[in-house]
Jmol script that loads the backbone (N, CA, C; Angstrom):
load data "model"
ATOM      1  N   MET A   1      26.387 -33.168  -1.750  1.00  0.00           N
ATOM      2  CA  MET A   1      25.236 -32.185  -2.317  1.00  0.00           C
ATOM      3  C   MET A   1      24.561 -31.668  -1.315  1.00  0.00           C
ATOM      4  N   LYS A   2      24.433 -30.334  -0.808  1.00  0.00           N
ATOM      5  CA  LYS A   2      23.625 -29.297   0.195  1.00  0.00           C
ATOM      6  C   LYS A   2      22.589 -29.637  -0.142  1.00  0.00           C
ATOM      7  N   LYS A   3      21.375 -29.852   0.258  1.00  0.00           N
ATOM      8  CA  LYS A   3      20.470 -29.676   0.526  1.00  0.00           C
ATOM      9  C   LYS A   3      19.539 -28.026   0.598  1.00  0.00           C
ATOM     10  N   ALA A   4      19.051 -28.097  -0.316  1.00  0.00           N
ATOM     11  CA  ALA A   4      17.847 -26.577  -0.620  1.00  0.00           C
ATOM     12  C   ALA A   4      17.482 -26.628   0.589  1.00  0.00           C
ATOM     13  N   LYS A   5      17.523 -24.817   0.824  1.00  0.00           N
ATOM     14  CA  LYS A   5      16.457 -24.603   2.342  1.00  0.00           C
ATOM     15  C   LYS A   5      14.921 -24.714   1.942  1.00  0.00           C
ATOM     16  N   MET A   6      14.060 -25.511   2.384  1.00  0.00           N
ATOM     17  CA  MET A   6      12.739 -24.535   1.837  1.00  0.00           C
ATOM     18  C   MET A   6      12.077 -23.684   2.484  1.00  0.00           C
ATOM     19  N   ASN A   7      11.341 -22.823   2.253  1.00  0.00           N
ATOM     20  CA  ASN A   7      10.452 -22.031   3.799  1.00  0.00           C
ATOM     21  C   ASN A   7       9.459 -22.330   3.017  1.00  0.00           C
ATOM     22  N   THR A   8       8.459 -22.735   3.731  1.00  0.00           N
ATOM     23  CA  THR A   8       7.463 -23.099   3.772  1.00  0.00           C
ATOM     24  C   THR A   8       5.947 -22.491   3.822  1.00  0.00           C
ATOM     25  N   VAL A   9       6.914 -20.893   4.866  1.00  0.00           N
ATOM     26  CA  VAL A   9       5.985 -20.240   4.447  1.00  0.00           C
ATOM     27  C   VAL A   9       6.722 -18.654   3.839  1.00  0.00           C
ATOM     28  N   ASP A  10       5.737 -18.243   2.881  1.00  0.00           N
ATOM     29  CA  ASP A  10       5.624 -16.632   2.174  1.00  0.00           C
ATOM     30  C   ASP A  10       5.384 -15.644   2.758  1.00  0.00           C
ATOM     31  N   PRO A  11       6.522 -15.193   3.686  1.00  0.00           N
ATOM     32  CA  PRO A  11       5.919 -13.526   4.181  1.00  0.00           C
ATOM     33  C   PRO A  11       5.487 -12.735   3.325  1.00  0.00           C
ATOM     34  N   SER A  12       4.462 -12.189   4.080  1.00  0.00           N
ATOM     35  CA  SER A  12       3.917 -11.226   2.819  1.00  0.00           C
ATOM     36  C   SER A  12       3.632 -10.241   3.848  1.00  0.00           C
ATOM     37  N   THR A  13       3.236  -8.916   3.003  1.00  0.00           N
ATOM     38  CA  THR A  13       2.690  -7.794   4.131  1.00  0.00           C
ATOM     39  C   THR A  13       1.198  -7.318   2.794  1.00  0.00           C
ATOM     40  N   GLU A  14      -0.102  -7.489   3.889  1.00  0.00           N
ATOM     41  CA  GLU A  14      -1.079  -7.314   2.983  1.00  0.00           C
ATOM     42  C   GLU A  14      -1.633  -5.916   3.366  1.00  0.00           C
ATOM     43  N   ILE A  15      -1.839  -5.253   2.044  1.00  0.00           N
ATOM     44  CA  ILE A  15      -2.086  -3.822   2.058  1.00  0.00           C
ATOM     45  C   ILE A  15      -3.707  -3.469   1.495  1.00  0.00           C
ATOM     46  N   LYS A  16      -4.629  -3.062   2.261  1.00  0.00           N
ATOM     47  CA  LYS A  16      -5.552  -3.395   2.073  1.00  0.00           C
ATOM     48  C   LYS A  16      -6.303  -2.051   1.514  1.00  0.00           C
ATOM     49  N   THR A  17      -7.251  -1.754   1.057  1.00  0.00           N
ATOM     50  CA  THR A  17      -8.160  -0.521   1.221  1.00  0.00           C
ATOM     51  C   THR A  17      -9.871  -0.821   0.986  1.00  0.00           C
ATOM     52  N   TYR A  18     -10.424   0.265   1.191  1.00  0.00           N
ATOM     53  CA  TYR A  18     -12.122   0.078   0.600  1.00  0.00           C
ATOM     54  C   TYR A  18     -12.608   0.977  -0.407  1.00  0.00           C
ATOM     55  N   ALA A  19     -12.540   0.542  -1.755  1.00  0.00           N
ATOM     56  CA  ALA A  19     -12.876   1.242  -2.838  1.00  0.00           C
ATOM     57  C   ALA A  19     -13.937   0.607  -3.699  1.00  0.00           C
ATOM     58  N   PRO A  20     -15.120   0.955  -2.762  1.00  0.00           N
ATOM     59  CA  PRO A  20     -16.014  -0.305  -4.075  1.00  0.00           C
ATOM     60  C   PRO A  20     -16.256   0.246  -5.463  1.00  0.00           C
ATOM     61  N   GLU A  21     -16.294   1.878  -5.245  1.00  0.00           N
ATOM     62  CA  GLU A  21     -16.750   2.269  -6.785  1.00  0.00           C
ATOM     63  C   GLU A  21     -15.595   2.607  -7.923  1.00  0.00           C
ATOM     64  N   ALA A  22     -14.591   1.998  -7.172  1.00  0.00           N
ATOM     65  CA  ALA A  22     -13.277   2.388  -8.055  1.00  0.00           C
ATOM     66  C   ALA A  22     -13.291   1.425  -9.213  1.00  0.00           C
ATOM     67  N   SER A  23     -12.963   1.579 -10.575  1.00  0.00           N
ATOM     68  CA  SER A  23     -12.494   0.658 -11.582  1.00  0.00           C
ATOM     69  C   SER A  23     -11.412   0.160 -11.478  1.00  0.00           C
ATOM     70  N   ASP A  24     -10.120   1.296 -10.994  1.00  0.00           N
ATOM     71  CA  ASP A  24      -8.541   0.849 -10.689  1.00  0.00           C
ATOM     72  C   ASP A  24      -8.090   1.040  -9.502  1.00  0.00           C
ATOM     73  N   VAL A  25      -7.473   0.583  -8.573  1.00  0.00           N
ATOM     74  CA  VAL A  25      -6.195   0.439  -7.731  1.00  0.00           C
ATOM     75  C   VAL A  25      -4.676   0.066  -7.758  1.00  0.00           C
ATOM     76  N   PHE A  26      -4.485   1.075  -7.873  1.00  0.00           N
ATOM     77  CA  PHE A  26      -2.825   0.462  -7.665  1.00  0.00           C
ATOM     78  C   PHE A  26      -2.134   1.380  -6.095  1.00  0.00           C
ATOM     79  N   LEU A  27      -1.270   1.123  -6.191  1.00  0.00           N
ATOM     80  CA  LEU A  27      -0.816   0.630  -4.647  1.00  0.00           C
ATOM     81  C   LEU A  27       1.022   1.091  -5.254  1.00  0.00           C
ATOM     82  N   ALA A  28       1.750   2.370  -4.452  1.00  0.00           N
ATOM     83  CA  ALA A  28       2.279   3.376  -4.693  1.00  0.00           C
ATOM     84  C   ALA A  28       2.976   3.544  -3.819  1.00  0.00           C
ATOM     85  N   GLY A  29       4.869   3.065  -3.313  1.00  0.00           N
ATOM     86  CA  GLY A  29       5.263   3.854  -2.025  1.00  0.00           C
ATOM     87  C   GLY A  29       6.893   3.808  -2.153  1.00  0.00           C
ATOM     88  N   THR A  30       7.344   3.647  -1.130  1.00  0.00           N
ATOM     89  CA  THR A  30       8.313   3.962  -0.989  1.00  0.00           C
ATOM     90  C   THR A  30       9.182   2.925  -1.619  1.00  0.00           C
ATOM     91  N   PHE A  31       8.528   1.637  -1.310  1.00  0.00           N
ATOM     92  CA  PHE A  31       8.802   0.010  -1.633  1.00  0.00           C
ATOM     93  C   PHE A  31       8.772   0.193  -3.658  1.00  0.00           C
ATOM     94  N   ASN A  32       8.411   0.995  -4.302  1.00  0.00           N
ATOM     95  CA  ASN A  32       8.665   0.809  -6.015  1.00  0.00           C
ATOM     96  C   ASN A  32       8.869   2.008  -6.408  1.00  0.00           C
ATOM     97  N   ASP A  33       9.206   3.289  -5.790  1.00  0.00           N
ATOM     98  CA  ASP A  33       9.505   4.455  -5.876  1.00  0.00           C
ATOM     99  C   ASP A  33       8.892   5.061  -6.467  1.00  0.00           C
ATOM    100  N   TRP A  34       7.375   5.117  -6.035  1.00  0.00           N
ATOM    101  CA  TRP A  34       6.585   5.829  -6.116  1.00  0.00           C
ATOM    102  C   TRP A  34       5.762   5.200  -7.673  1.00  0.00           C
ATOM    103  N   ASN A  35       6.424   4.555  -8.005  1.00  0.00           N
ATOM    104  CA  ASN A  35       5.297   4.117  -9.768  1.00  0.00           C
ATOM    105  C   ASN A  35       3.837   3.632  -9.224  1.00  0.00           C
ATOM    106  N   PRO A  36       2.814   4.938 -10.099  1.00  0.00           N
ATOM    107  CA  PRO A  36       1.798   4.686  -9.646  1.00  0.00           C
ATOM    108  C   PRO A  36       1.027   3.314 -10.579  1.00  0.00           C
ATOM    109  N   ALA A  37       2.240   2.540 -11.227  1.00  0.00           N
ATOM    110  CA  ALA A  37       1.440   1.684 -12.417  1.00  0.00           C
ATOM    111  C   ALA A  37       2.153   0.177 -12.370  1.00  0.00           C
ATOM    112  N   SER A  38       2.934   0.147 -11.159  1.00  0.00           N
ATOM    113  CA  SER A  38       3.575  -1.427 -11.514  1.00  0.00           C
ATOM    114  C   SER A  38       2.663  -2.105  -9.970  1.00  0.00           C
ATOM    115  N   ILE A  39       2.030  -1.610  -8.974  1.00  0.00           N
ATOM    116  CA  ILE A  39       1.491  -2.951  -8.460  1.00  0.00           C
ATOM    117  C   ILE A  39      -0.331  -2.469  -8.232  1.00  0.00           C
ATOM    118  N   ARG A  40      -0.761  -3.387  -9.190  1.00  0.00           N
ATOM    119  CA  ARG A  40      -2.185  -2.916  -9.067  1.00  0.00           C
ATOM    120  C   ARG A  40      -2.710  -4.031  -8.339  1.00  0.00           C
ATOM    121  N   MET A  41      -3.713  -3.473  -7.402  1.00  0.00           N
ATOM    122  CA  MET A  41      -4.266  -4.297  -6.642  1.00  0.00           C
ATOM    123  C   MET A  41      -6.041  -5.154  -6.897  1.00  0.00           C
ATOM    124  N   GLU A  42      -5.515  -6.184  -6.113  1.00  0.00           N
ATOM    125  CA  GLU A  42      -7.049  -7.281  -6.371  1.00  0.00           C
ATOM    126  C   GLU A  42      -7.834  -6.624  -5.871  1.00  0.00           C
ATOM    127  N   ARG A  43      -9.176  -6.981  -6.960  1.00  0.00           N
ATOM    128  CA  ARG A  43     -10.408  -6.414  -6.040  1.00  0.00           C
ATOM    129  C   ARG A  43     -10.975  -7.589  -5.142  1.00  0.00           C
ATOM    130  N   GLU A  44     -11.189  -7.142  -3.502  1.00  0.00           N
ATOM    131  CA  GLU A  44     -12.515  -8.562  -3.588  1.00  0.00           C
ATOM    132  C   GLU A  44     -13.856  -8.001  -3.283  1.00  0.00           C
ATOM    133  N   PRO A  45     -14.413  -9.410  -3.555  1.00  0.00           N
ATOM    134  CA  PRO A  45     -16.083  -9.002  -3.848  1.00  0.00           C
ATOM    135  C   PRO A  45     -16.917  -8.130  -2.396  1.00  0.00           C
ATOM    136  N   ASP A  46     -16.120  -7.465  -1.701  1.00  0.00           N
ATOM    137  CA  ASP A  46     -17.020  -6.599  -0.857  1.00  0.00           C
ATOM    138  C   ASP A  46     -16.795  -5.143  -0.720  1.00  0.00           C
ATOM    139  N   GLY A  47     -15.860  -5.443  -1.847  1.00  0.00           N
ATOM    140  CA  GLY A  47     -15.555  -3.735  -2.586  1.00  0.00           C
ATOM    141  C   GLY A  47     -13.873  -3.604  -2.234  1.00  0.00           C
ATOM    142  N   SER A  48     -13.550  -3.940  -1.580  1.00  0.00           N
ATOM    143  CA  SER A  48     -12.019  -3.673  -0.920  1.00  0.00           C
ATOM    144  C   SER A  48     -11.190  -4.434  -1.998  1.00  0.00           C
ATOM    145  N   TRP A  49      -9.959  -3.624  -2.116  1.00  0.00           N
ATOM    146  CA  TRP A  49      -8.808  -4.481  -2.786  1.00  0.00           C
ATOM    147  C   TRP A  49      -7.332  -4.013  -1.896  1.00  0.00           C
ATOM    148  N   ILE A  50      -6.790  -4.882  -2.493  1.00  0.00           N
ATOM    149  CA  ILE A  50      -5.745  -5.681  -1.766  1.00  0.00           C
ATOM    150  C   ILE A  50      -4.700  -5.968  -2.389  1.00  0.00           C
ATOM    151  N   ALA A  51      -3.389  -6.070  -1.756  1.00  0.00           N
ATOM    152  CA  ALA A  51      -2.043  -6.228  -2.832  1.00  0.00           C
ATOM    153  C   ALA A  51      -0.897  -7.208  -1.606  1.00  0.00           C
ATOM    154  N   LYS A  52      -0.534  -8.109  -1.681  1.00  0.00           N
ATOM    155  CA  LYS A  52      -0.001  -8.546  -0.785  1.00  0.00           C
ATOM    156  C   LYS A  52       1.418  -8.532  -1.643  1.00  0.00           C
ATOM    157  N   LEU A  53       2.775  -8.150  -0.816  1.00  0.00           N
ATOM    158  CA  LEU A  53       4.171  -7.774  -1.395  1.00  0.00           C
ATOM    159  C   LEU A  53       4.966  -8.557  -0.242  1.00  0.00           C
ATOM    160  N   LYS A  54       6.229  -8.649  -0.694  1.00  0.00           N
ATOM    161  CA  LYS A  54       7.508  -8.760   0.062  1.00  0.00           C
ATOM    162  C   LYS A  54       8.528  -7.305   0.387  1.00  0.00           C
ATOM    163  N   LEU A  55       7.945  -7.319   1.542  1.00  0.00           N
ATOM    164  CA  LEU A  55       8.749  -5.824   1.982  1.00  0.00           C
ATOM    165  C   LEU A  55       9.698  -6.002   3.052  1.00  0.00           C
ATOM    166  N   ALA A  56      10.726  -5.384   2.568  1.00  0.00           N
ATOM    167  CA  ALA A  56      11.900  -5.644   3.528  1.00  0.00           C
ATOM    168  C   ALA A  56      11.511  -4.775   5.078  1.00  0.00           C
ATOM    169  N   PRO A  57      12.011  -5.148   6.130  1.00  0.00           N
ATOM    170  CA  PRO A  57      11.654  -4.869   7.558  1.00  0.00           C
ATOM    171  C   PRO A  57      12.028  -3.303   7.429  1.00  0.00           C
ATOM    172  N   GLY A  58      11.250  -2.435   8.172  1.00  0.00           N
ATOM    173  CA  GLY A  58      11.405  -1.214   8.774  1.00  0.00           C
ATOM    174  C   GLY A  58      10.197  -0.175   7.992  1.00  0.00           C
ATOM    175  N   GLN A  59       9.962   1.226   7.867  1.00  0.00           N
ATOM    176  CA  GLN A  59       8.702   1.405   8.114  1.00  0.00           C
ATOM    177  C   GLN A  59       9.267   1.989   6.108  1.00  0.00           C
ATOM    178  N   HIS A  60       7.777   1.691   5.406  1.00  0.00           N
ATOM    179  CA  HIS A  60       7.069   2.184   4.128  1.00  0.00           C
ATOM    180  C   HIS A  60       6.188   3.580   4.037  1.00  0.00           C
ATOM    181  N   GLU A  61       6.493   3.948   3.264  1.00  0.00           N
ATOM    182  CA  GLU A  61       5.064   5.523   3.336  1.00  0.00           C
ATOM    183  C   GLU A  61       4.552   4.524   2.006  1.00  0.00           C
ATOM    184  N   TYR A  62       3.537   5.083   1.816  1.00  0.00           N
ATOM    185  CA  TYR A  62       2.327   4.381   0.846  1.00  0.00           C
ATOM    186  C   TYR A  62       1.275   5.578   0.124  1.00  0.00           C
ATOM    187  N   LYS A  63       0.633   5.285  -0.783  1.00  0.00           N
ATOM    188  CA  LYS A  63      -0.485   5.888  -1.047  1.00  0.00           C
ATOM    189  C   LYS A  63      -1.510   5.042  -2.297  1.00  0.00           C
ATOM    190  N   PHE A  64      -1.880   5.393  -2.366  1.00  0.00           N
ATOM    191  CA  PHE A  64      -3.124   4.645  -3.328  1.00  0.00           C
ATOM    192  C   PHE A  64      -3.681   5.412  -4.259  1.00  0.00           C
ATOM    193  N   PHE A  65      -3.487   4.860  -5.893  1.00  0.00           N
ATOM    194  CA  PHE A  65      -3.407   5.460  -7.521  1.00  0.00           C
ATOM    195  C   PHE A  65      -5.333   5.034  -7.278  1.00  0.00           C
ATOM    196  N   VAL A  66      -6.268   5.963  -7.488  1.00  0.00           N
ATOM    197  CA  VAL A  66      -7.405   5.520  -7.907  1.00  0.00           C
ATOM    198  C   VAL A  66      -8.248   5.817  -8.540  1.00  0.00           C
ATOM    199  N   ASP A  67      -8.169   4.948 -10.011  1.00  0.00           N
ATOM    200  CA  ASP A  67      -8.763   5.962 -11.206  1.00  0.00           C
ATOM    201  C   ASP A  67      -8.421   7.118 -11.555  1.00  0.00           C
ATOM    202  N   GLY A  68      -6.887   7.183 -11.897  1.00  0.00           N
ATOM    203  CA  GLY A  68      -5.558   8.029 -12.232  1.00  0.00           C
ATOM    204  C   GLY A  68      -5.671   9.279 -11.070  1.00  0.00           C
ATOM    205  N   CYS A  69      -6.160   9.202  -9.662  1.00  0.00           N
ATOM    206  CA  CYS A  69      -5.803   9.890  -8.645  1.00  0.00           C
ATOM    207  C   CYS A  69      -5.281   9.377  -7.472  1.00  0.00           C
ATOM    208  N   TRP A  70      -4.221   9.868  -6.827  1.00  0.00           N
ATOM    209  CA  TRP A  70      -4.169   9.883  -5.634  1.00  0.00           C
ATOM    210  C   TRP A  70      -4.391   9.901  -4.495  1.00  0.00           C
ATOM    211  N   CYS A  71      -4.495   9.229  -3.507  1.00  0.00           N
ATOM    212  CA  CYS A  71      -5.250   9.243  -2.159  1.00  0.00           C
ATOM    213  C   CYS A  71      -4.529   8.832  -1.066  1.00  0.00           C
ATOM    214  N   CYS A  72      -4.803   8.930   0.088  1.00  0.00           N
ATOM    215  CA  CYS A  72      -4.586   8.240   1.205  1.00  0.00           C
ATOM    216  C   CYS A  72      -5.752   7.137   1.705  1.00  0.00           C
ATOM    217  N   ASP A  73      -6.905   7.746   1.456  1.00  0.00           N
ATOM    218  CA  ASP A  73      -7.802   6.775   1.839  1.00  0.00           C
ATOM    219  C   ASP A  73      -8.704   7.357   1.198  1.00  0.00           C
ATOM    220  N   PRO A  74      -8.925   5.988  -0.201  1.00  0.00           N
ATOM    221  CA  PRO A  74     -10.155   6.161  -1.336  1.00  0.00           C
ATOM    222  C   PRO A  74     -12.020   6.972  -0.422  1.00  0.00           C
ATOM    223  N   GLY A  75     -12.415   7.759  -0.977  1.00  0.00           N
ATOM    224  CA  GLY A  75     -13.402   7.995  -0.633  1.00  0.00           C
ATOM    225  C   GLY A  75     -13.413   9.225   1.002  1.00  0.00           C
ATOM    226  N   GLY A  76     -12.241   8.877   1.430  1.00  0.00           N
ATOM    227  CA  GLY A  76     -11.879  10.317   2.501  1.00  0.00           C
ATOM    228  C   GLY A  76     -10.909  11.481   1.940  1.00  0.00           C
ATOM    229  N   SER A  77     -11.337  12.757   3.075  1.00  0.00           N
ATOM    230  CA  SER A  77     -10.641  13.576   2.948  1.00  0.00           C
ATOM    231  C   SER A  77      -9.446  13.660   3.661  1.00  0.00           C
ATOM    232  N   GLU A  78      -8.123  14.357   3.443  1.00  0.00           N
ATOM    233  CA  GLU A  78      -7.473  14.514   4.217  1.00  0.00           C
ATOM    234  C   GLU A  78      -7.581  16.171   4.466  1.00  0.00           C
ATOM    235  N   SER A  79      -7.189  16.296   6.009  1.00  0.00           N
ATOM    236  CA  SER A  79      -7.091  16.854   6.770  1.00  0.00           C
ATOM    237  C   SER A  79      -6.206  17.572   7.045  1.00  0.00           C
ATOM    238  N   ALA A  80      -5.784  19.140   7.791  1.00  0.00           N
ATOM    239  CA  ALA A  80      -4.677  19.275   8.124  1.00  0.00           C
ATOM    240  C   ALA A  80      -3.780  18.784   9.707  1.00  0.00           C
ATOM    241  N   GLU A  81      -4.591  18.506  10.150  1.00  0.00           N
ATOM    242  CA  GLU A  81      -3.783  17.410  11.174  1.00  0.00           C
ATOM    243  C   GLU A  81      -3.130  16.319  10.773  1.00  0.00           C
ATOM    244  N   VAL A  82      -2.372  15.371  11.493  1.00  0.00           N
ATOM    245  CA  VAL A  82      -1.535  13.984  10.663  1.00  0.00           C
ATOM    246  C   VAL A  82      -2.170  13.031  12.207  1.00  0.00           C
ATOM    247  N   PRO A  83      -3.394  12.357  11.328  1.00  0.00           N
ATOM    248  CA  PRO A  83      -3.596  10.808  12.122  1.00  0.00           C
ATOM    249  C   PRO A  83      -2.414  10.128  12.572  1.00  0.00           C
ATOM    250  N   ALA A  84      -2.889   9.312  13.783  1.00  0.00           N
ATOM    251  CA  ALA A  84      -2.303   8.165  13.624  1.00  0.00           C
ATOM    252  C   ALA A  84      -1.898   7.022  12.285  1.00  0.00           C
ATOM    253  N   GLY A  85      -0.436   6.821  11.721  1.00  0.00           N
ATOM    254  CA  GLY A  85      -0.386   6.030  10.458  1.00  0.00           C
ATOM    255  C   GLY A  85      -0.340   6.635   9.522  1.00  0.00           C
ATOM    256  N   TYR A  86      -0.643   7.942   9.418  1.00  0.00           N
ATOM    257  CA  TYR A  86       0.207   8.939   8.507  1.00  0.00           C
ATOM    258  C   TYR A  86       1.363   9.686   8.513  1.00  0.00           C
ATOM    259  N   VAL A  87       2.252  10.183   7.625  1.00  0.00           N
ATOM    260  CA  VAL A  87       2.866  11.300   7.985  1.00  0.00           C
ATOM    261  C   VAL A  87       2.710  12.301   6.184  1.00  0.00           C
ATOM    262  N   GLN A  88       2.838  13.667   6.597  1.00  0.00           N
ATOM    263  CA  GLN A  88       3.195  14.327   6.019  1.00  0.00           C
ATOM    264  C   GLN A  88       4.352  14.236   5.107  1.00  0.00           C
ATOM    265  N   ASN A  89       4.319  14.797   3.895  1.00  0.00           N
ATOM    266  CA  ASN A  89       4.960  14.678   2.404  1.00  0.00           C
ATOM    267  C   ASN A  89       5.705  16.136   1.846  1.00  0.00           C
ATOM    268  N   ALA A  90       6.646  15.960   1.008  1.00  0.00           N
ATOM    269  CA  ALA A  90       7.186  17.234   0.470  1.00  0.00           C
ATOM    270  C   ALA A  90       5.465  18.037  -0.503  1.00  0.00           C
ATOM    271  N   PHE A  91       4.793  17.168  -0.697  1.00  0.00           N
ATOM    272  CA  PHE A  91       3.782  17.720  -1.430  1.00  0.00           C
ATOM    273  C   PHE A  91       2.413  19.183  -0.525  1.00  0.00           C
ATOM    274  N   GLY A  92       2.349  18.729   0.883  1.00  0.00           N
ATOM    275  CA  GLY A  92       1.663  18.910   1.551  1.00  0.00           C
ATOM    276  C   GLY A  92       0.661  18.258   2.023  1.00  0.00           C
ATOM    277  N   THR A  93       0.563  16.856   1.443  1.00  0.00           N
ATOM    278  CA  THR A  93      -0.337  16.377   1.654  1.00  0.00           C
ATOM    279  C   THR A  93      -0.300  14.781   2.902  1.00  0.00           C
ATOM    280  N   LEU A  94      -0.506  13.860   2.833  1.00  0.00           N
ATOM    281  CA  LEU A  94      -0.219  12.538   3.785  1.00  0.00           C
ATOM    282  C   LEU A  94       0.067  11.412   3.045  1.00  0.00           C
ATOM    283  N   ASN A  95       0.774  11.072   3.462  1.00  0.00           N
ATOM    284  CA  ASN A  95       1.367   9.383   3.174  1.00  0.00           C
ATOM    285  C   ASN A  95       0.625   8.850   4.275  1.00  0.00           C
ATOM    286  N   ARG A  96       0.277   7.566   4.147  1.00  0.00           N
ATOM    287  CA  ARG A  96       0.146   6.154   4.472  1.00  0.00           C
ATOM    288  C   ARG A  96       1.699   6.048   5.063  1.00  0.00           C
ATOM    289  N   ILE A  97       1.630   5.010   6.525  1.00  0.00           N
ATOM    290  CA  ILE A  97       2.590   4.045   6.730  1.00  0.00           C
ATOM    291  C   ILE A  97       2.237   2.748   7.091  1.00  0.00           C
ATOM    292  N   ILE A  98       3.609   2.057   6.916  1.00  0.00           N
ATOM    293  CA  ILE A  98       3.468   0.280   7.305  1.00  0.00           C
ATOM    294  C   ILE A  98       4.725   0.467   8.174  1.00  0.00           C
ATOM    295  N   HIS A  99       4.732  -0.150   9.124  1.00  0.00           N
ATOM    296  CA  HIS A  99       6.023  -0.571   9.770  1.00  0.00           C
ATOM    297  C   HIS A  99       6.051  -2.635   9.825  1.00  0.00           C
ATOM    298  N   VAL A 100       7.042  -2.839   9.490  1.00  0.00           N
ATOM    299  CA  VAL A 100       7.749  -3.970   8.943  1.00  0.00           C
ATOM    300  C   VAL A 100       8.128  -5.018   9.572  1.00  0.00           C
ATOM    301  N   SER A 101       7.925  -5.942  10.695  1.00  0.00           N
ATOM    302  CA  SER A 101       8.973  -6.016  11.448  1.00  0.00           C
ATOM    303  C   SER A 101      10.070  -7.018  10.792  1.00  0.00           C
ATOM    304  N   ASP A 102      10.832  -7.466  11.865  1.00  0.00           N
ATOM    305  CA  ASP A 102      12.152  -8.585  11.371  1.00  0.00           C
ATOM    306  C   ASP A 102      11.377  -9.665  11.132  1.00  0.00           C
TER     307      ASP A 102
END
end "model"
wireframe off; spacefill off
backbone 0.3
color backbone group
């Protein structure tokens, strides 16, 4: 009889944002076909929101869906420049990026 291989560490990627005034924050990206309702983030006591996901290695793009509105940075504004950690999308706005290593 083969022994089942036990994985004692549950590798996950943590994505967090700060939106203390938000009622609902969802996470959408290339990892869930940009579905704005499939990953509800959990509110932390300090007003931040967190989601823990198992993501495949590689680069993933994402945005937040905060109280029915798409944004990269709740409470921030999008500028014409593309800062580090962001990419421009086909709609002329920005997406955030995360790199997951092997």
